C-alpha positions, 0 to 999 in steps of 0.5 A: 500500500505504500508503493510509489505511484506510476507517473500516469497514475499521478497525472490521473490523480491531478485530473481527479482534482480538476474534475472535483473542482467542476462541482462548484459550477455544475448541479449535482442532482436534478428533480423534474415534476410533470403535472397537468397544470404545468404541461411544460414541466417544472424542475429544480437543480441541487448544487453543492451550495444552492438550489435553483429552478430549471427556469426562473419561476420553477421553485416558486411554482413547486412551492405553490404545489407543495403548499396545497398538499401541506409540504414545507417550502423548499428554501436554501436556508432550510438545507444546512448541507449547503453550508458545509458541502463546498468545504467537503469538496475543497477537502477532497480536491486538496486530498487529490493534489496531496496524493499526486504530490506524495505519490503513494498508493495508500493515498488512492485507497484513502481517496476511494474510501473517503469518496465512498463514505461521503457518497453514501452519507450524501445519498442517505442525507438526500433520502432523509431530506426527501422523506421529511418533506414528503411525510411531515405534512400540514394537516390543515393543507387544502388537499389532505388525504389520510395516509398519503405521503409525497416523498419523491424518489431517490433515483428514478420516477414516481407517481404522486397523485397527478404529479410524476416526479423524477430524480436523477444525477446531473453533471456533478453526480456523473462527475463523482461517478467518473472520479470513483471509476478513475480511482478504481482504475488507478488501483487496478493498473497499479496492481496489474503492474505489480503482477507483471513485475 
């Protein structure tokens, strides 16, 4: 695990740092809603530091729909993760640069473990956020159906009354998958080189 990295692996580790830096400029996730009253659809993007609509009034319209079924409004101030996610990504970028500079295989193992833990925690946190929004409803809402919940899907599409909700990784989510693939590929190439001597 303490073996030195090949030069190509160190360059790939710097590429990982560059890819992670892109997370500040692209959305991580997207949620789309299709409803009869909005035939063109509604949607929102989740970034590492903010939430935006697909178009200028989408968040306002989504919150209007949510009001009728008793869901809390979706506002950035109610999502504390936006406060520390940029720092976590910065830590990951710094880790990749240090790994390339030190050039030891153990740094790639640590990077992969770190990414796996952060990714798993992030997905669980996102699921919990969706659960809370979909289950903690105002009982005095204009539309109240006993036993009905409105939790959007974590990944994929789901029918919620007359609304179809779809949730998918966006560019940032794909970047994280590519980063994980690169880390695994670096380790595979390094171990393959060991076997070849």
